[in-house]
MMTF fields as JSON, N, C-alpha, C and O atoms, coordinates in Angstrom:
{
  "mmtfVersion": "1.0.0",
  "mmtfProducer": "UNKNOWN",
  "numBonds": 475,
  "numAtoms": 476,
  "numGroups": 119,
  "numChains": 1,
  "numModels": 1,
  "chainsPerModel": [1],
  "groupsPerChain": [119],
  "chainIdList": ["A"],
  "bondAtomList": [4, 2, 8, 6, 12, 10, 16, 14, 20, 18, 24, 22, 28, 26, 32, 30, 36, 34, 40, 38, 44, 42, 48, 46, 52, 50, 56, 54, 60, 58, 64, 62, 68, 66, 72, 70, 76, 74, 80, 78, 84, 82, 88, 86, 92, 90, 96, 94, 100, 98, 104, 102, 108, 106, 112, 110, 116, 114, 120, 118, 124, 122, 128, 126, 132, 130, 136, 134, 140, 138, 144, 142, 148, 146, 152, 150, 156, 154, 160, 158, 164, 162, 168, 166, 172, 170, 176, 174, 180, 178, 184, 182, 188, 186, 192, 190, 196, 194, 200, 198, 204, 202, 208, 206, 212, 210, 216, 214, 220, 218, 224, 222, 228, 226, 232, 230, 236, 234, 240, 238, 244, 242, 248, 246, 252, 250, 256, 254, 260, 258, 264, 262, 268, 266, 272, 270, 276, 274, 280, 278, 284, 282, 288, 286, 292, 290, 296, 294, 300, 298, 304, 302, 308, 306, 312, 310, 316, 314, 320, 318, 324, 322, 328, 326, 332, 330, 336, 334, 340, 338, 344, 342, 348, 346, 352, 350, 356, 354, 360, 358, 364, 362, 368, 366, 372, 370, 376, 374, 380, 378, 384, 382, 388, 386, 392, 390, 396, 394, 400, 398, 404, 402, 408, 406, 412, 410, 416, 414, 420, 418, 424, 422, 428, 426, 432, 430, 436, 434, 440, 438, 444, 442, 448, 446, 452, 450, 456, 454, 460, 458, 464, 462, 468, 466, 472, 470],
  "bondOrderList": [1, 1, 1, 1, 1, 1, 1, 1, 1, 1, 1, 1, 1, 1, 1, 1, 1, 1, 1, 1, 1, 1, 1, 1, 1, 1, 1, 1, 1, 1, 1, 1, 1, 1, 1, 1, 1, 1, 1, 1, 1, 1, 1, 1, 1, 1, 1, 1, 1, 1, 1, 1, 1, 1, 1, 1, 1, 1, 1, 1, 1, 1, 1, 1, 1, 1, 1, 1, 1, 1, 1, 1, 1, 1, 1, 1, 1, 1, 1, 1, 1, 1, 1, 1, 1, 1, 1, 1, 1, 1, 1, 1, 1, 1, 1, 1, 1, 1, 1, 1, 1, 1, 1, 1, 1, 1, 1, 1, 1, 1, 1, 1, 1, 1, 1, 1, 1, 1],
  "groupList": [{"groupName": "MET", "atomNameList": ["N", "CA", "C", "O"], "elementList": ["N", "C", "C", "O"], "formalChargeList": [0, 0, 0, 0], "bondAtomList": [1, 0, 2, 1, 3, 2], "bondOrderList": [1, 1, 2], "singleLetterCode": "M", "chemCompType": "L-PEPTIDE LINKING"}, {"groupName": "ILE", "atomNameList": ["N", "CA", "C", "O"], "elementList": ["N", "C", "C", "O"], "formalChargeList": [0, 0, 0, 0], "bondAtomList": [1, 0, 2, 1, 3, 2], "bondOrderList": [1, 1, 2], "singleLetterCode": "I", "chemCompType": "L-PEPTIDE LINKING"}, {"groupName": "ASP", "atomNameList": ["N", "CA", "C", "O"], "elementList": ["N", "C", "C", "O"], "formalChargeList": [0, 0, 0, 0], "bondAtomList": [1, 0, 2, 1, 3, 2], "bondOrderList": [1, 1, 2], "singleLetterCode": "D", "chemCompType": "L-PEPTIDE LINKING"}, {"groupName": "ARG", "atomNameList": ["N", "CA", "C", "O"], "elementList": ["N", "C", "C", "O"], "formalChargeList": [0, 0, 0, 0], "bondAtomList": [1, 0, 2, 1, 3, 2], "bondOrderList": [1, 1, 2], "singleLetterCode": "R", "chemCompType": "L-PEPTIDE LINKING"}, {"groupName": "PRO", "atomNameList": ["N", "CA", "C", "O"], "elementList": ["N", "C", "C", "O"], "formalChargeList": [0, 0, 0, 0], "bondAtomList": [1, 0, 2, 1, 3, 2], "bondOrderList": [1, 1, 2], "singleLetterCode": "P", "chemCompType": "L-PEPTIDE LINKING"}, {"groupName": "GLN", "atomNameList": ["N", "CA", "C", "O"], "elementList": ["N", "C", "C", "O"], "formalChargeList": [0, 0, 0, 0], "bondAtomList": [1, 0, 2, 1, 3, 2], "bondOrderList": [1, 1, 2], "singleLetterCode": "Q", "chemCompType": "L-PEPTIDE LINKING"}, {"groupName": "GLY", "atomNameList": ["N", "CA", "C", "O"], "elementList": ["N", "C", "C", "O"], "formalChargeList": [0, 0, 0, 0], "bondAtomList": [1, 0, 2, 1, 3, 2], "bondOrderList": [1, 1, 2], "singleLetterCode": "G", "chemCompType": "PEPTIDE LINKING"}, {"groupName": "GLU", "atomNameList": ["N", "CA", "C", "O"], "elementList": ["N", "C", "C", "O"], "formalChargeList": [0, 0, 0, 0], "bondAtomList": [1, 0, 2, 1, 3, 2], "bondOrderList": [1, 1, 2], "singleLetterCode": "E", "chemCompType": "L-PEPTIDE LINKING"}, {"groupName": "THR", "atomNameList": ["N", "CA", "C", "O"], "elementList": ["N", "C", "C", "O"], "formalChargeList": [0, 0, 0, 0], "bondAtomList": [1, 0, 2, 1, 3, 2], "bondOrderList": [1, 1, 2], "singleLetterCode": "T", "chemCompType": "L-PEPTIDE LINKING"}, {"groupName": "SER", "atomNameList": ["N", "CA", "C", "O"], "elementList": ["N", "C", "C", "O"], "formalChargeList": [0, 0, 0, 0], "bondAtomList": [1, 0, 2, 1, 3, 2], "bondOrderList": [1, 1, 2], "singleLetterCode": "S", "chemCompType": "L-PEPTIDE LINKING"}, {"groupName": "ALA", "atomNameList": ["N", "CA", "C", "O"], "elementList": ["N", "C", "C", "O"], "formalChargeList": [0, 0, 0, 0], "bondAtomList": [1, 0, 2, 1, 3, 2], "bondOrderList": [1, 1, 2], "singleLetterCode": "A", "chemCompType": "L-PEPTIDE LINKING"}, {"groupName": "TRP", "atomNameList": ["N", "CA", "C", "O"], "elementList": ["N", "C", "C", "O"], "formalChargeList": [0, 0, 0, 0], "bondAtomList": [1, 0, 2, 1, 3, 2], "bondOrderList": [1, 1, 2], "singleLetterCode": "W", "chemCompType": "L-PEPTIDE LINKING"}, {"groupName": "LEU", "atomNameList": ["N", "CA", "C", "O"], "elementList": ["N", "C", "C", "O"], "formalChargeList": [0, 0, 0, 0], "bondAtomList": [1, 0, 2, 1, 3, 2], "bondOrderList": [1, 1, 2], "singleLetterCode": "L", "chemCompType": "L-PEPTIDE LINKING"}, {"groupName": "VAL", "atomNameList": ["N", "CA", "C", "O"], "elementList": ["N", "C", "C", "O"], "formalChargeList": [0, 0, 0, 0], "bondAtomList": [1, 0, 2, 1, 3, 2], "bondOrderList": [1, 1, 2], "singleLetterCode": "V", "chemCompType": "L-PEPTIDE LINKING"}, {"groupName": "TYR", "atomNameList": ["N", "CA", "C", "O"], "elementList": ["N", "C", "C", "O"], "formalChargeList": [0, 0, 0, 0], "bondAtomList": [1, 0, 2, 1, 3, 2], "bondOrderList": [1, 1, 2], "singleLetterCode": "Y", "chemCompType": "L-PEPTIDE LINKING"}, {"groupName": "PHE", "atomNameList": ["N", "CA", "C", "O"], "elementList": ["N", "C", "C", "O"], "formalChargeList": [0, 0, 0, 0], "bondAtomList": [1, 0, 2, 1, 3, 2], "bondOrderList": [1, 1, 2], "singleLetterCode": "F", "chemCompType": "L-PEPTIDE LINKING"}, {"groupName": "LYS", "atomNameList": ["N", "CA", "C", "O"], "elementList": ["N", "C", "C", "O"], "formalChargeList": [0, 0, 0, 0], "bondAtomList": [1, 0, 2, 1, 3, 2], "bondOrderList": [1, 1, 2], "singleLetterCode": "K", "chemCompType": "L-PEPTIDE LINKING"}, {"groupName": "HIS", "atomNameList": ["N", "CA", "C", "O"], "elementList": ["N", "C", "C", "O"], "formalChargeList": [0, 0, 0, 0], "bondAtomList": [1, 0, 2, 1, 3, 2], "bondOrderList": [1, 1, 2], "singleLetterCode": "H", "chemCompType": "L-PEPTIDE LINKING"}, {"groupName": "CYS", "atomNameList": ["N", "CA", "C", "O"], "elementList": ["N", "C", "C", "O"], "formalChargeList": [0, 0, 0, 0], "bondAtomList": [1, 0, 2, 1, 3, 2], "bondOrderList": [1, 1, 2], "singleLetterCode": "C", "chemCompType": "L-PEPTIDE LINKING"}],
  "groupTypeList": [0, 1, 2, 3, 1, 4, 5, 6, 7, 8, 8, 9, 10, 4, 6, 11, 3, 10, 10, 9, 12, 7, 6, 3, 13, 14, 4, 6, 12, 13, 10, 9, 4, 2, 10, 10, 10, 4, 6, 12, 12, 12, 8, 2, 12, 9, 7, 3, 7, 11, 10, 1, 12, 2, 10, 15, 7, 2, 2, 3, 14, 2, 12, 3, 7, 13, 3, 12, 8, 9, 6, 6, 3, 6, 12, 10, 14, 13, 11, 4, 2, 6, 7, 13, 3, 9, 7, 2, 11, 2, 10, 7, 5, 15, 16, 10, 3, 17, 12, 5, 2, 14, 10, 10, 3, 18, 10, 3, 1, 10, 4, 3, 12, 10, 10, 7, 10, 6, 5],
  "groupIdList": [1, 2, 3, 4, 5, 6, 7, 8, 9, 10, 11, 12, 13, 14, 15, 16, 17, 18, 19, 20, 21, 22, 23, 24, 25, 26, 27, 28, 29, 30, 31, 32, 33, 34, 35, 36, 37, 38, 39, 40, 41, 42, 43, 44, 45, 46, 47, 48, 49, 50, 51, 52, 53, 54, 55, 56, 57, 58, 59, 60, 61, 62, 63, 64, 65, 66, 67, 68, 69, 70, 71, 72, 73, 74, 75, 76, 77, 78, 79, 80, 81, 82, 83, 84, 85, 86, 87, 88, 89, 90, 91, 92, 93, 94, 95, 96, 97, 98, 99, 100, 101, 102, 103, 104, 105, 106, 107, 108, 109, 110, 111, 112, 113, 114, 115, 116, 117, 118, 119],
  "secStructList": [7, 7, 1, 1, 7, 7, 7, 7, 7, 3, 3, 3, 3, 3, 3, 3, 3, 3, 3, 3, 3, 6, 6, 7, 1, 1, 7, 3, 3, 3, 3, 3, 3, 3, 3, 3, 3, 3, 3, 3, 7, 7, 7, 7, 7, 7, 2, 2, 2, 2, 2, 2, 2, 2, 2, 2, 1, 7, 1, 1, 1, 3, 3, 7, 7, 3, 3, 3, 6, 6, 6, 3, 3, 3, 7, 7, 3, 3, 7, 7, 1, 1, 1, 3, 3, 3, 3, 3, 7, 7, 1, 2, 2, 2, 2, 2, 2, 6, 2, 2, 2, 2, 2, 2, 2, 2, 2, 2, 2, 6, 2, 2, 2, 2, 2, 2, 2, 6, 7],
  "xCoordList": [-156.224, -156.602, -155.903, -156.124, -154.64, -153.534, -152.891, -152.089, -152.84, -152.023, -150.685, -149.769, -150.572, -148.88, -149.15, -150.142, -148.051, -148.075, -147.504, -146.396, -147.794, -147.231, -146.092, -146.307, -144.849, -144.28, -145.076, -145.957, -144.768, -145.288, -144.732, -143.648, -145.476, -144.604, -145.852, -146.871, -145.567, -146.623, -146.447, -145.521, -147.626, -148.066, -149.23, -149.718, -149.754, -151.058, -151.715, -150.998, -152.648, -153.008, -154.097, -155.063, -153.301, -153.821, -154.953, -154.958, -156.017, -157.382, -158.645, -159.639, -157.866, -159.121, -159.328, -158.613, -160.027, -160.214, -160.647, -161.432, -160.099, -161.193, -162.134, -161.96, -163.556, -164.706, -165.101, -164.691, -165.577, -166.664, -167.724, -167.885, -168.973, -169.738, -170.966, -170.764, -172.187, -173.073, -173.635, -174.393, -173.451, -173.668, -172.667, -172.845, -171.391, -170.096, -169.152, -169.096, -168.334, -167.333, -165.791, -164.798, -165.836, -164.611, -164.609, -165.736, -164.004, -163.568, -164.284, -165.182, -164.22, -164.439, -163.977, -164.398, -163.122, -161.812, -162.731, -163.186, -162.915, -163.625, -162.851, -161.632, -163.565, -162.619, -163.122, -164.005, -162.016, -161.816, -160.78, -159.587, -161.256, -159.712, -158.947, -158.006, -159.05, -158.423, -157.769, -157.387, -157.658, -157.637, -156.735, -156.46, -155.964, -154.651, -154.802, -154.362, -155.501, -156.149, -154.79, -154.178, -154.15, -153.26, -153.276, -154.381, -151.936, -152.201, -151.069, -149.991, -151.331, -150.306, -150.672, -151.685, -149.224, -149.326, -147.927, -146.711, -149.107, -148.571, -147.581, -147.813, -146.66, -145.601, -145.541, -144.624, -146.176, -145.347, -146.991, -147.36, -147.431, -148.8, -148.813, -148.534, -149.143, -149.082, -150.147, -151.115, -150.343, -151.804, -153.418, -154.528, -152.628, -153.531, -153.867, -154.718, -153.283, -153.388, -154.015, -154.863, -153.875, -154.887, -156.025, -156.922, -156.513, -157.509, -158.293, -159.522, -157.551, -158.367, -158.713, -159.638, -157.83, -158.505, -159.493, -160.378, -159.618, -160.392, -161.667, -162.704, -161.752, -163.059, -163.6, -164.796, -162.403, -163.154, -163.751, -164.956, -163.049, -163.687, -165.079, -164.97, -166.481, -167.672, -167.271, -166.255, -168.64, -168.703, -169.253, -169.422, -169.391, -169.105, -168.509, -168.748, -167.171, -166.009, -165.699, -165.974, -164.84, -164.509, -162.765, -162.22, -162.061, -160.86, -160.025, -159.953, -159.153, -158.93, -157.549, -156.911, -156.692, -155.423, -155.57, -156.504, -154.687, -154.572, -153.452, -152.639, -152.896, -151.965, -151.494, -152.234, -150.387, -149.486, -148.739, -147.63, -148.594, -147.337, -146.363, -145.633, -145.876, -144.307, -144.433, -143.344, -145.644, -145.479, -145.69, -146.077, -145.526, -146.176, -147.443, -148.175, -148.13, -149.547, -149.591, -148.804, -151.066, -151.274, -152.4, -153.065, -153.07, -154.171, -155.173, -155.0, -156.384, -157.512, -158.552, -159.004, -159.305, -160.802, -161.492, -161.714, -161.711, -162.832, -164.199, -164.905, -164.608, -165.993, -167.158, -167.565, -167.783, -168.335, -169.762, -170.176, -170.209, -171.14, -172.038, -171.925, -172.625, -174.009, -173.107, -171.998, -174.08, -174.16, -172.4, -171.806, -171.768, -170.624, -171.212, -172.431, -170.48, -170.383, -169.97, -168.887, -170.104, -168.958, -167.727, -166.801, -168.03, -166.331, -165.388, -165.8, -164.004, -163.213, -163.507, -164.237, -162.474, -162.813, -161.816, -160.867, -162.264, -160.765, -160.2, -160.832, -159.047, -158.25, -158.151, -158.207, -157.989, -157.787, -159.138, -159.157, -160.393, -161.618, -162.13, -162.718, -161.612, -161.224, -160.555, -161.163, -159.523, -158.809, -159.269, -159.048, -159.983, -160.385, -161.83, -162.221, -162.243, -163.93, -164.438, -165.456, -163.631, -163.832, -162.925, -163.134, -161.813, -160.5, -160.743, -160.319, -161.448, -161.23, -162.111, -161.735, -163.489, -165.106, -164.079, -163.536, -163.996, -163.634, -162.279, -162.555, -161.17, -160.5, -161.254, -161.412, -161.746, -162.335, -163.454, -163.599, -164.05, -164.789, -164.264, -164.865, -162.776, -161.978, -161.725, -162.129, -160.829, -160.423, -161.565, -161.028, -162.865, -164.385, -163.828, -163.577, -163.732, -164.268, -163.067, -163.283, -161.668, -160.282, -160.458, -160.322, -160.659, -160.56, -161.25, -160.872, -162.733, -163.512, -162.953, -164.001, -162.248, -161.973, -160.401, -160.196, -159.713, -158.476, -158.759, -157.966, -159.653, -160.47, -160.616, -160.172, -161.545, -162.398, -160.824, -160.934, -159.815, -158.848, -157.803, -157.205, -157.828, -156.746, -156.393, -155.881, -156.293, -155.138, -154.841, -154.069],
  "yCoordList": [-12.525, -13.294, -13.995, -14.866, -13.09, -14.196, -14.932, -15.605, -15.165, -16.202, -15.941, -16.761, -13.64, -13.769, -12.106, -11.439, -11.773, -9.985, -9.81, -10.339, -8.905, -8.446, -7.167, -6.45, -7.032, -6.092, -5.019, -5.25, -3.503, -2.476, -1.286, -1.278, 0.029, 1.427, 2.196, 2.375, 2.597, 3.942, 4.944, 5.353, 5.159, 6.678, 7.434, 7.502, 8.034, 8.923, 9.224, 9.657, 9.197, 9.859, 11.3, 11.455, 12.192, 13.26, 13.424, 13.085, 14.288, 14.596, 13.129, 12.726, 12.727, 11.236, 11.264, 11.895, 10.774, 10.847, 9.429, 8.95, 8.374, 7.617, 7.781, 7.892, 7.809, 8.347, 6.88, 5.739, 7.087, 6.807, 6.183, 6.989, 4.901, 4.845, 4.029, 3.237, 4.665, 4.775, 2.907, 2.383, 2.423, 0.88, -0.031, -1.242, 0.623, -0.572, -0.103, 1.045, -1.163, -0.815, -0.465, -0.263, -0.439, -0.219, 0.952, 1.403, 1.302, 2.322, 2.948, 2.196, 3.853, 3.503, 5.293, 6.358, 5.059, 5.855, 6.754, 6.24, 8.245, 9.448, 9.988, 9.831, 10.868, 11.937, 13.219, 13.287, 13.965, 14.767, 15.765, 15.467, 17.149, 17.567, 18.273, 18.762, 18.65, 19.002, 18.031, 18.525, 16.874, 15.836, 15.26, 15.413, 14.314, 13.001, 11.893, 11.91, 11.0, 9.458, 8.849, 8.679, 8.41, 7.685, 6.398, 5.882, 5.478, 4.25, 3.558, 4.103, 2.304, 1.093, 0.599, 0.114, 1.01, 0.428, -0.812, -0.909, -1.574, -3.525, -3.531, -3.174, -3.943, -3.803, -5.671, -5.931, -6.658, -7.595, -8.532, -9.113, -8.413, -9.787, -10.102, -9.415, -11.125, -12.072, -12.497, -12.62, -12.787, -12.623, -13.286, -12.838, -14.512, -15.113, -14.215, -14.566, -13.455, -12.817, -11.907, -11.583, -11.205, -9.92, -10.319, -9.483, -12.071, -12.389, -12.622, -12.6, -12.819, -12.715, -11.898, -11.936, -10.85, -9.282, -8.928, -8.339, -9.156, -8.576, -9.385, -8.737, -10.222, -11.097, -10.736, -10.673, -10.487, -10.138, -8.698, -8.612, -7.435, -6.293, -6.322, -6.063, -6.64, -6.428, -5.682, -5.003, -5.986, -5.013, -3.247, -2.304, -3.306, -1.503, -1.226, -0.59, -1.507, -1.005, -1.051, -1.928, 0.676, 0.309, 0.241, 0.958, -0.563, -0.564, 0.473, 0.273, 2.04, 2.461, 2.622, 1.841, 3.611, 4.112, 5.367, 6.11, 5.715, 7.136, 7.55, 6.663, 9.005, 9.382, 9.44, 9.976, 8.991, 9.012, 9.791, 9.543, 10.676, 11.726, 11.551, 12.396, 10.184, 9.696, 10.219, 10.244, 10.679, 10.827, 9.597, 9.609, 8.687, 7.784, 7.51, 8.397, 6.196, 6.08, 4.389, 3.498, 4.406, 2.908, 2.283, 2.865, 0.969, 1.05, 1.272, 2.489, 1.167, 1.369, 1.47, 2.049, 0.693, 0.216, 1.55, 1.842, 2.105, 3.14, 3.44, 2.447, 3.997, 3.917, 4.597, 5.568, 4.347, 4.887, 6.099, 7.048, 5.751, 7.103, 6.472, 5.296, 7.081, 7.182, 6.337, 5.801, 6.507, 6.259, 6.694, 5.906, 7.8, 8.632, 9.014, 9.188, 9.204, 10.33, 11.389, 11.001, 12.284, 13.606, 13.686, 14.497, 12.216, 12.372, 11.066, 10.103, 11.413, 10.162, 9.161, 9.186, 7.921, 6.636, 6.934, 7.713, 6.218, 6.347, 4.692, 3.702, 4.837, 3.14, 2.901, 1.738, 3.958, 3.147, 2.973, 2.038, 3.53, 3.012, 1.591, 0.668, 1.812, 0.342, -0.356, -1.072, -0.265, -1.426, -1.991, -3.13, -0.806, -0.555, -1.344, -2.119, -1.269, -1.965, -2.929, -3.572, -3.083, -4.154, -4.907, -5.765, -4.713, -5.464, -7.097, -8.041, -7.392, -8.785, -9.286, -10.431, -9.141, -9.707, -9.815, -10.796, -8.31, -8.157, -9.433, -10.394, -9.263, -10.65, -11.952, -12.753, -12.093, -13.213, -13.952, -15.057, -12.689, -12.65, -13.107, -13.832, -12.395, -12.502, -13.992, -14.742, -14.459, -15.544, -16.724, -17.808, -16.719, -17.398, -17.585, -18.714, -16.819, -16.522, -16.723, -16.908, -16.665, -16.522, -18.104, -17.885, -19.11, -20.202, -20.582, -21.391, -19.763, -20.356, -18.88, -18.535, -18.147, -16.96, -17.454, -17.224, -17.855, -18.489, -19.773, -19.835, -20.676, -21.662, -21.373, -21.839, -20.251, -19.736, -18.741, -18.394, -18.539, -17.807, -18.866, -18.504, -20.365, -21.411, -21.778, -22.838, -21.598, -22.254, -23.847, -24.379],
  "zCoordList": [159.052, 157.709, 156.767, 155.926, 157.329, 156.021, 156.81, 156.163, 158.019, 159.252, 159.193, 159.131, 159.238, 159.229, 159.404, 159.109, 159.915, 159.557, 158.782, 158.875, 157.349, 156.084, 156.553, 157.53, 155.664, 155.99, 155.476, 154.648, 156.031, 156.022, 156.368, 156.95, 156.019, 156.199, 156.591, 155.924, 157.769, 158.089, 157.014, 156.314, 157.158, 155.768, 155.973, 157.102, 154.972, 155.227, 154.256, 153.353, 154.045, 152.393, 152.81, 153.557, 151.852, 152.46, 151.038, 149.854, 152.166, 151.224, 151.45, 150.846, 152.673, 153.281, 154.691, 155.47, 154.917, 156.578, 156.838, 156.02, 158.268, 158.667, 159.549, 160.762, 158.747, 159.219, 160.507, 160.291, 161.227, 161.916, 161.272, 160.355, 161.011, 160.114, 161.374, 162.294, 160.867, 161.719, 162.302, 161.485, 162.99, 163.37, 163.393, 163.527, 163.241, 162.483, 163.438, 163.878, 163.763, 164.833, 164.208, 164.908, 162.473, 161.972, 160.911, 160.705, 160.486, 159.692, 158.522, 158.141, 157.949, 156.257, 155.736, 156.186, 154.806, 154.469, 153.318, 152.296, 153.708, 153.123, 152.467, 152.539, 151.563, 150.675, 152.172, 153.027, 151.775, 153.178, 152.712, 152.772, 152.167, 151.745, 152.441, 151.816, 154.185, 154.613, 155.713, 156.773, 155.511, 156.108, 155.585, 154.395, 156.556, 155.741, 156.885, 158.034, 156.271, 157.196, 157.197, 156.142, 158.73, 158.703, 158.425, 158.259, 158.293, 157.978, 157.467, 157.229, 157.294, 157.05, 155.384, 154.881, 154.781, 153.343, 153.244, 153.406, 152.87, 153.177, 151.88, 150.725, 152.34, 150.61, 150.275, 149.495, 150.637, 150.424, 150.758, 151.779, 149.903, 149.703, 148.305, 147.321, 148.412, 147.437, 146.817, 147.569, 145.644, 144.722, 145.906, 146.194, 146.232, 147.244, 148.851, 149.669, 148.935, 149.972, 149.74, 150.571, 148.648, 148.18, 147.767, 147.876, 146.992, 147.129, 148.517, 148.586, 149.47, 150.613, 151.306, 152.118, 151.004, 151.805, 151.19, 151.809, 149.941, 149.188, 149.415, 149.269, 149.629, 149.879, 151.391, 151.678, 152.403, 153.293, 153.057, 153.292, 152.591, 152.404, 151.546, 150.348, 152.103, 151.081, 150.056, 149.907, 149.026, 148.046, 148.451, 147.678, 149.668, 149.721, 149.271, 148.245, 149.719, 149.803, 147.887, 147.068, 147.675, 146.435, 146.592, 147.431, 145.825, 145.677, 144.711, 143.498, 145.605, 144.904, 144.774, 145.481, 143.898, 144.193, 144.927, 144.625, 145.935, 146.665, 146.498, 146.236, 146.563, 146.7, 148.003, 148.827, 148.38, 149.758, 150.395, 149.921, 151.26, 151.658, 151.807, 152.325, 151.352, 150.933, 149.396, 148.822, 148.546, 147.078, 146.445, 145.276, 146.944, 146.363, 146.324, 146.764, 145.787, 145.699, 145.878, 145.558, 146.633, 147.097, 146.866, 146.009, 147.441, 147.528, 148.057, 147.987, 148.69, 149.546, 149.248, 148.26, 150.396, 150.21, 150.696, 151.871, 149.88, 149.864, 150.688, 150.511, 151.179, 151.656, 150.985, 151.623, 149.894, 148.778, 149.394, 148.727, 150.618, 150.62, 151.855, 152.203, 152.253, 153.083, 154.599, 154.611, 155.697, 156.963, 157.414, 158.15, 156.982, 157.467, 158.681, 158.677, 159.887, 160.315, 161.005, 161.445, 161.318, 161.083, 161.974, 161.942, 163.11, 163.905, 163.213, 162.566, 163.6, 162.753, 163.743, 164.734, 163.042, 163.848, 165.096, 165.188, 165.821, 167.285, 166.98, 166.609, 167.24, 167.065, 168.386, 168.785, 169.266, 170.756, 171.216, 172.017, 171.032, 171.351, 170.833, 171.397, 169.369, 168.925, 169.846, 170.642, 169.854, 170.517, 172.252, 172.66, 173.127, 174.273, 173.935, 174.808, 173.324, 173.355, 172.5, 172.755, 171.282, 169.973, 169.566, 168.708, 170.098, 168.772, 169.473, 168.807, 170.853, 170.876, 170.456, 170.205, 170.092, 169.363, 168.16, 167.654, 167.852, 166.236, 165.798, 165.08, 166.243, 165.843, 165.966, 165.044, 167.316, 167.047, 165.799, 165.277, 165.729, 164.406, 162.929, 162.137, 162.738, 161.901, 161.885, 160.997, 163.23, 163.226, 162.814, 162.583, 162.695, 162.725, 161.04, 160.618, 160.49, 158.995, 157.947, 156.75, 158.558, 158.295, 157.098, 155.895, 157.421, 156.768, 155.732, 154.886, 155.777, 154.513, 153.744, 153.199, 153.493, 152.922, 152.391, 151.2, 152.857, 152.736, 151.718, 150.778, 151.767, 150.905, 149.564, 148.514, 149.961, 148.661, 147.669, 146.493, 148.34, 147.872, 146.815, 145.802, 147.485, 147.072, 147.677, 147.317, 148.512, 149.748, 149.652, 150.45]
}
């Protein structure tokens, strides 16, 4: 989406899980007291890149600050409610079944999002 691979650090968010969502191939971060959602904290995004990512994540998501296992905090797009399945999202299954099509979709919409962000 931002035409580069940003720097980041592997972390997790205790109290959250990456849930499978009904009818969607991507996950939703939902509250779960006994879980810790694995993730990547992006550490060098520009304001323009944030604008692109924010436009990509639709209005269903809430941008919230979450606590990380490192003791720090980070921003995450949280799925507010509805359509949450009981099982966790499976990254390997996504990679095997959906990644190629999903990446192609992202490549198609990236130029429009970049233009809207003021590239």
